[in-house]
C-alpha positions in Angstrom: 96.6 81.9 67.7 97.2 80.0 71.2 99.9 82.3 72.3 97.2 85.3 71.8 94.8 83.2 73.6 97.1 82.7 76.5 98.2 86.2 76.4 94.6 87.2 77.0 94.1 84.8 79.7 97.3 86.0 81.4 96.0 89.4 81.1 92.6 88.4 82.9 94.1 86.7 85.6 96.4 89.5 86.4 93.8 92.2 86.0 91.5 89.9 88.5 94.5 89.4 91.0 95.0 93.1 91.0 91.6 94.4 91.2 89.6 91.6 93.2 92.1 89.7 95.5 94.3 92.5 96.2 91.5 95.0 97.0 91.0 93.6 100.5 94.4 94.0 101.6 94.5 97.7 100.0 91.2 98.3 101.4 92.3 97.5 105.0 95.3 99.6 104.7 93.3 102.4 103.7 91.0 102.2 106.4 93.8 101.9 108.8 95.3 105.0 107.5 92.1 107.0 107.7 91.2 105.9 111.3 94.9 106.8 112.4 94.4 110.3 110.8 91.2 110.8 112.3 92.5 109.7 115.8 95.4 111.9 115.3 93.0 115.0 114.7 91.0 114.2 117.5 93.5 113.9 119.9 95.4 117.3 118.8 92.1 119.2 118.8 90.9 117.9 122.5 94.1 116.3 124.2 92.2 116.0 127.4 89.6 113.8 125.5 92.1 110.5 126.0 92.3 111.4 129.6 88.5 111.7 130.3 87.9 108.4 128.3 90.6 106.6 130.4 89.1 107.9 133.7 85.6 106.9 132.6 86.8 103.5 131.8 88.2 103.1 135.1 85.2 104.4 136.9 83.2 101.9 134.7 85.5 98.9 135.5 85.3 99.7 139.2 81.7 100.0 139.1 81.5 96.6 137.1 83.7 94.8 139.7 82.0 96.2 142.8 78.8 95.2 140.9 80.2 91.6 140.2 80.2 90.6 143.5 
């Protein structure tokens, strides 16, 4: 009857909400978690890599600032 049809519709809406609408926030959270783990492992493996990146960035900024004038 009508109750069965409404229950089926409610189940469909619930499934679509869970699997389609909520997929984007879950994917964003999973990718942020994965990138965090990758960053942690990379930082632990080579601690001086962050310092090297900082120095290269400062040098690039200084070169671009002197070139801008």
